[in-house]
BAMIPA-584393 format. One record per atom (N, C-alpha, C): x, y, z; residue in three letters. Coordinates in pm, whole numbers, plus 50000, padded with zeros to 5 digits. Each point is the difference from the previous one (the first is absolute). Layout:
# BAMIPA-584393
XYZALA/...
# end
This chain:
# BAMIPA-584393
816274627161242UNK/499145007850089UNK/499744991850127UNK/500255006150115UNK/499784993150128UNK/499085008350088UNK/499554993950109UNK/499145007050094UNK/498585002049953UNK/499584992349901UNK/498655001749946UNK/498924996650101UNK/500344991750099UNK/498994995550096UNK/500355004150143UNK/500785010550014UNK/500325005150134UNK/498725003150077UNK/499994996650128UNK/498915002750094UNK/498774991349977UNK/500104990449910UNK/498884990749979UNK/500174987550085UNK/498894994350041UNK/499974987050065UNK/499254990549908UNK/500704989649954UNK/499454991149898UNK/499824985950055UNK/498844994249973UNK/499714986050032UNK/500014992149871UNK/500724988750000UNK/500074991249882UNK/499644985950043UNK/498924994549946UNK/499634986250033UNK/500804990449913UNK/500184987950050UNK/500774990049926UNK/501435004549974UNK/500575007450095UNK/501325006049978UNK/501144991650054UNK/499734987350028UNK/501064991250046UNK/500904995149889UNK/499575001349875UNK/500804995249887UNK/499485006149871UNK/500714997449890UNK/499535003449868UNK/499695014649978UNK/498895002749932UNK/499615013649965UNK/499805008550125UNK/499354994450101UNK/499755007750121UNK/501275004550068UNK/500994991250009UNK/501275003750062UNK/500715010849916UNK/499994998549868UNK/500655009949915UNK/499355013750016UNK/498685000550010UNK/499325012850020UNK/500355005850137UNK/500004991750103UNK/500345004850134UNK/501415005850002UNK/500954993149940UNK/501385005049995UNK/500095012949919UNK/499285000549889UNK/500005012049918UNK/499415012050072UNK/498924997850073UNK/499395010950077UNK/500965005250107UNK/500664990750069UNK/500945004250105UNK/501145008349942UNK/500484996349883UNK/501085007649937UNK/499555014149962UNK/498705001649981UNK/499475013249965UNK/499535007850123UNK/500334994850119UNK/499765007750122UNK/498784996250080UNK/499204990449953UNK/498814996050075UNK/500374991150118UNK/499255001150104UNK/500024990150107UNK/499044988949957UNK/500434987650013UNK/499254988949941UNK/499504990450107UNK/498784995249981UNK/499464989150082UNK/499814988049908UNK/500754989550026UNK/499944987849919UNK/499004990350062UNK/499004996149922UNK/499004990450045UNK/500094987449916UNK/499954988550064UNK/500044987549926UNK/499424988950087UNK/499404990049936UNK/499504988550075UNK/501144992550066UNK/501205001049941UNK/501234994450057UNK/500735011150075UNK/499805000550130UNK/500595010850079UNK/501515000449996UNK/500634988349987UNK/501464999749994UNK/500525006649873UNK/499324997849888UNK/500455006049875UNK/499785015150003UNK/498925004550062UNK/499775014450014UNK/501105006250085UNK/500414992950106UNK/501085004950084UNK/501315000849923UNK/500224990749906UNK/501215000649918UNK/500005012249909UNK/498835003649950UNK/499895012349921UNK/500375012150084UNK/499535000250122UNK/500345011050091UNK/501515000650024UNK/500634988650018UNK/501454999850021UNK/500735005549879UNK/499534996449880UNK/500645005049878UNK/499875015149990UNK/498855005250037UNK/499805014649998UNK/500905006750104UNK/500074994150118UNK/500825005850108UNK/501485000149962UNK/500464989549933UNK/501404999549958UNK/500345011249902UNK/498995004549927UNK/500215010749902UNK/499755013850060UNK/499765000450131UNK/499815012750067UNK/498575004850008UNK/499054991649958UNK/498605003850005UNK/499344996050130UNK/498735003650013UNK/499244997150120UNK/498774991749963UNK/499824988850068UNK/498904991149963UNK/499534991950120UNK/498824994549986UNK/499364991750102UNK/499314988449929UNK/499704989550072UNK/499304988849937UNK/498924994450092UNK/498964994749937UNK/498924993250069UNK/499634987649919UNK/499594989650070UNK/499464988249933UNK/498545002549969UNK/499604997849874UNK/498615002549963UNK/499564990449892UNK/498904993350024UNK/499284992349899UNK/498865009049952UNK/500075004649875UNK/499045009949952UNK/498594994649991UNK/499834986950013UNK/498654994250000UNK/499275002950129UNK/500735003550106UNK/499425001750133UNK/499635014650023UNK/498745003249978UNK/499555014050003UNK/500235006550137UNK/499694992950107UNK/500195005850133UNK/501485002450029UNK/500844990949956UNK/501445001750019UNK/500525012049921UNK/499465002249881UNK/500395011849921UNK/499685012750078UNK/498845000650059UNK/499625011850078UNK/500905001650123UNK/500344988950062UNK/500865000450118UNK/501395005249965UNK/500564994949891UNK/501335004549957UNK/499975014849962UNK/498965004249930UNK/499885014149964UNK/499975008850123UNK/499274995750102UNK/499915007850124UNK/501355000450072UNK/500704988650000UNK/501324999650064UNK/500985009449931UNK/499985000049868UNK/500925008749925UNK/499705014650030UNK/498725003750000UNK/499655013950027UNK/500425004150140UNK/499834991150097UNK/500335003150139UNK/501505000750023UNK/500754990449946UNK/501424998650031UNK/500925007549904UNK/499545002049875UNK/500905005649898UNK/499445013049941UNK/498744999949966UNK/499375011849943UNK/499014996349893UNK/499355010049943UNK/499034997749893UNK/500734997849868UNK/499574990049927UNK/500674997149874UNK/499525009549891UNK/500845002349901UNK/499635008349885UNK/500154992549868UNK/500554987950004UNK/500154991749881UNK/499614985750036UNK/499164993949919UNK/499654985950016UNK/500234992849869UNK/500794989350005UNK/500194991449883UNK/499384986450029UNK/498974996649924UNK/499364986950012UNK/500684990549901UNK/500974992550051UNK/500814991349914UNK/499764985150028UNK/499584996450119UNK/499884985950036UNK/499104992649902UNK/500464988549953UNK/499204992249907UNK/500584986249976UNK/499174991349943UNK/500434986549965UNK/499484996749860UNK/500564989649941UNK/499504994849872UNK/500144984850000UNK/499094993549930UNK/500094985749971UNK/499624998049856UNK/500394988849942UNK/499864998549855UNK/499084988649959UNK/499064996450086UNK/499014989949962UNK/498985005949904UNK/499744993049891UNK/498965004249907UNK/498634998150063UNK/499005006849945UNK/498644998850052UNK/499464985949983UNK/500584992549905UNK/499564986349973UNK/500804989750079UNK/500835004650093UNK/500794990950083UNK/499094993150102UNK/500604992250086UNK/499254992850104UNK/499135009950078UNK/498704997350013UNK/499065010050053UNK/500385006050134UNK/500454991850095UNK/500305005650131UNK/501195009449994UNK/500984997049914UNK/501155008949984UNK/499565013549946UNK/499074999749903UNK/499515012549941UNK/499255008250104UNK/499184993450080UNK/499245007050105UNK/500955006050103UNK/501004992250042UNK/500965004950098UNK/500795011949946UNK/500434999049874UNK/500715011149937UNK/499145012750003UNK/498764998649960UNK/499115011649994UNK/499885006650138UNK/499764991950101UNK/499815005450134UNK/501275006650053UNK/501134993349983UNK/501265005050055UNK/500495012549927UNK/499964999649867UNK/500535011249922UNK/499145012550018UNK/498704998649994UNK/499145011750020UNK/500115005450142UNK/500174991150097UNK/500105004450140UNK/501225008850022UNK/501104996749934UNK/501235007650020UNK/500115011649900UNK/499864997049872UNK/500285009849896UNK/498975011149991UNK/498764997250035UNK/498955010149988UNK/499435004050135UNK/499514990350077UNK/499495003450133UNK/501095005950088UNK/501234995049984UNK/501115005250080UNK/500275014649971UNK/499915003949872UNK/500185014049963UNK/498915008550065UNK/498784995149998UNK/498905007050067UNK/500265001250150UNK/500364988950063UNK/500184999950146UNK/501045010050046UNK/501145000049932UNK/501105008750041UNK/499655014649971UNK/499485002749884UNK/499655013749965UNK/498965005650094UNK/498994992350030UNK/498955004750090UNK/500565002650140UNK/500934991750043UNK/500585001750133UNK/500805013050012UNK/500655004249891UNK/500845012050003UNK/499305012349942UNK/498734998749962UNK/499335010749928UNK/499995013250076UNK/499674999650127UNK/499925012450078UNK/501355007150002UNK/501084992450016UNK/501335006050000UNK/500335006349865UNK/499694993049894UNK/500325005049866UNK/499195012449965UNK/498775000750046UNK/499205012149978UNK/500565011650080UNK/500474997150122UNK/500555010650084UNK/501295005749944UNK/500804991549936UNK/501305004549947UNK/499955003549852UNK/498804999149939UNK/499875001949855UNK/501024991149928UNK/499904987450035UNK/501014990349958UNK/499814994749860UNK/500774989749972UNK/499934993749870UNK/500044984850015UNK/499204993449918UNK/499864985450003UNK/500504994749866UNK/500874989850007UNK/500514993549879UNK/499664985250010UNK/499204995149907UNK/499624986049996UNK/500784992749892UNK/500504988250034UNK/500724992149900UNK/499004991549924UNK/499775003949877UNK/499094992949910UNK/500834990349916UNK/499774999649868UNK/500704990249917UNK/499665002449854UNK/500774994049910UNK/499544999449861UNK/498674992549994UNK/499774991350099UNK/498754992550004UNK/498835008050056UNK/500235012950024UNK/498875009150024UNK/499275003049870UNK/500624996149886UNK/499445002749868UNK/499754987549918UNK/500744989350029UNK/499924988149915UNK/500314987650082UNK/499644988649946UNK/500414987350059UNK/501144994749913UNK/501225000250052UNK/501164996749918UNK/499944985649954UNK/500684997349890UNK/499844986949934UNK/500854989050062UNK/500745002850104UNK/500694989450074UNK/499044994050102UNK/500284988050052UNK/499114994250101UNK/499835009550119UNK/498755002950032UNK/499745009850104UNK/498624998050057UNK/499855003450125UNK/498724998650066UNK/499055011249960UNK/498764996949964UNK/499035010749972UNK/499725008550124UNK/500214994250117UNK/499805007850123UNK/501005011550008UNK/501234997749955UNK/501015010650004UNK/499615011449905UNK/499604996649879UNK/499565010149905UNK/498835007950056UNK/499044993050057UNK/498835006650060UNK/500435009550111UNK/500904995550085UNK/500425008350113UNK/500695012749952UNK/500814999049896UNK/500735011749953UNK/499115009649920UNK/498994994749930UNK/498995008949945UNK/499335007750114UNK/499714993050109UNK/499355006350114UNK/500855010850063UNK/501314997650008UNK/500905010150059UNK/499975012849917UNK/499994998849869UNK/499965011949916UNK/498675007250015UNK/498914992650005UNK/498695006150021UNK/499925007150134UNK/500544993850104UNK/500025005850133UNK/500825012950000UNK/501134999849929UNK/500855011849990UNK/499225011749940UNK/499314997549891UNK/499275010749932UNK/498835005050084UNK/499314990950067UNK/498875004050083UNK/500465008850116UNK/501104996250065UNK/500495008050113UNK/500535013449953UNK/500675000249884UNK/500515012749949UNK/498865009949980UNK/498894995049945UNK/498855008749976UNK/499395005050131UNK/499984991550101UNK/499355003750127UNK/500895008350090UNK/501294996950005UNK/500885006250098UNK/500735012349948UNK/499845003149873UNK/500675011749946UNK/499655012750074UNK/498755001250043UNK/499565012050071UNK/500705001550134UNK/500544989050053UNK/500755000350126UNK/501495002149978UNK/500415001549875UNK/501425001849971UNK/500784987249997UNK/499304988650001UNK/500674986949995UNK/500094995449856UNK/501214996949956UNK/500204994949864UNK/500124984850004UNK/499374993349904UNK/499994985449996UNK/500384995549860UNK/501084992449989UNK/500484995249872UNK/500444985550011UNK/500354994249886UNK/500434986049997UNK/501244998649912UNK/500704989250020UNK/501124996049915UNK/499674986249944UNK/500274998249871UNK/499714987249935UNK/501294993049960UNK/500584992150088UNK/501214992649961UNK/499724989449895UNK/501014997549919UNK/499974988549912UNK/500684988150068UNK/500824992949926UNK/500674988450055UNK/501235004750079UNK/499904999450131UNK/501055004850090UNK/500594988150074UNK/501324999350006UNK/500674988950068UNK/499935002250151UNK/499124992650066UNK/499815001050145UNK/499924986050060UNK/500094999050132UNK/499824987050065UNK/498644993749970UNK/499005008349966UNK/498674994949971UNK/500004990749879UNK/500855002849903UNK/500044991649880UNK/501324992749982UNK/500814999550104UNK/501334993749990UNK/499904985449958UNK/499074992750059UNK/499884985749969UNK/499564998049856UNK/499065008149954UNK/499534998849861UNK/501135003249904UNK/500795010250028UNK/501115003649912UNK/501034988849992UNK/500184993050112UNK/501014989450005UNK/499544987249930UNK/498694997650000UNK/499504987249951UNK/499265000949867UNK/499715012149955UNK/499205001649879UNK/500615010649908UNK/501134996749937UNK/500665009849913UNK/499145004249881UNK/499094991249955UNK/499135003749889UNK/499095011750037UNK/499535000250124UNK/499175011150045UNK/500775013149995UNK/501244999650050UNK/500855012049998UNK/500225004649856UNK/500274990449911UNK/500255003449861UNK/498805006849936UNK/498794995250030UNK/498795006049945UNK/499885014650043UNK/500265002650128UNK/499955013750049UNK/501045008849931UNK/501224995149991UNK/501085008349945UNK/499815002649852UNK/499484990249926UNK/499765001949857UNK/498915010549975UNK/499165002150100UNK/498905009549987UNK/500365013650061UNK/501215001450050UNK/500425012250069UNK/501015007549915UNK/499665011849946UNK/500925007249913UNK/501385002550060UNK/500105002550128UNK/501315002350060UNK/500814987150012UNK/499384988549980UNK/500734987549989UNK/500604994650128UNK/499505004350112UNK/500514994850127UNK/498884999950103UNK/500214992150106UNK/499105000550114UNK/500335012450084UNK/499035004750073UNK/500235011350088UNK/500624995750131UNK/500585009650069UNK/500534998150134UNK/499115007750098UNK/499964995950127UNK/499195007650096UNK/500325014950000UNK/501275003449979UNK/500415014050000UNK/499355007949886UNK/499564992949894UNK/499335006749890UNK/498635005550041UNK/499454994950107UNK/498715004750050UNK/500185011150103UNK/501175000650063UNK/500245010150103UNK/499945014149942UNK/500545002049879UNK/499995013349940UNK/498605005549982UNK/499104992849932UNK/498625004749988UNK/499335002250136UNK/500324991450099UNK/499395001550132UNK/500475012850068UNK/501265003649981UNK/500525012650055UNK/499325011849932UNK/499904999549869UNK/499335010849926UNK/498585002150051UNK/499224989250012UNK/498605001350040UNK/499845004350145UNK/501004997450083UNK/499945004150140UNK/500475014350020UNK/500725005449904UNK/500635013250017UNK/499125011049942UNK/500435012550025UNK/499285011549945UNK/500215001649851UNK/500924992349941UNK/500185000449855UNK/498724995949928UNK/499184991950066UNK/498754995349940UNK/498795006750065UNK/500185012850038UNK/498965006950076UNK/498675001549930UNK/499954998749867UNK/498745001249926UNK/499634986849934UNK/500514988950057UNK/499744986749945UNK/499164992150099UNK/498844995949960UNK/499174991250083UNK/499084991849911UNK/499654988150047UNK/499154991149922UNK/500704993749882UNK/501325000250000UNK/500784995149886UNK/500734987150035UNK/500484993449896UNK/500864988350018UNK/501245002049914UNK/501164998350061UNK/501265000349927UNK/500394985649970UNK/500134996849873UNK/500394986649961UNK/501524998950003UNK/500504990250072UNK/501444997150006UNK/500174985649955UNK/499784997949869UNK/499904986449946UNK/500954997549883UNK/500985009049981UNK/500934998149890UNK/499385001349863UNK/498785005549995UNK/499285001649874UNK/499084988649964UNK/499754990950095UNK/499214987949971UNK/498675003349936UNK/499335010550046UNK/498655002749953UNK/499945007049864UNK/501165003949946UNK/499945007249872UNK/500114990649879UNK/500284987250024UNK/500124990749888UNK/499034988450018UNK/
# end
């Protein structure tokens, strides 16, 4: 099935690589015009080039989601130069693996940085595009995690777990409030996905990978493309009566 996102304008944060890039490419293949946002403007531009090579239409902007005023500025530029968006994917995020009992300053820095990007960043971007999404009766897709429900038993920052619990709570709160405006708000909960975000850990800590895979019924790590399918579904009219939900794309991690 193709053309599921014809006539849509989609913004994807953190789309310079990994899950964000896969979603941006998937949206373009389904007919959406895409705006790639990333703190690394060059990587966002590379995503645009990949879309253009496949015959799609895309644009890119450099954006640090921690900067609330910049989020509003970019939203205004997109509306003026390209049009009102109808799909927003809040994907930008970071993780660190310091335990709460690690060196105190590292723990404090992790908390501040991770919450600023993973949770405050979702707020900043969504608030900046809210008027456009209400006008277009749009849809918002937030990238949550298996850690929206649990703190996984591999080394992991409690700040990351906290941030992803917050993303799911934010998703549900907005779904309840914006439903009357025709705006649908959902989340995707990836499991262990092979991305640049965890490339170093995968290369240096095979025991961590093994723990994840032994706990995953499908017996493999996910690929960024495994998240694109659920993101297309939630952005399309196929999910027209779905809001306030989370689709788990974790290989079955949470069932065992």
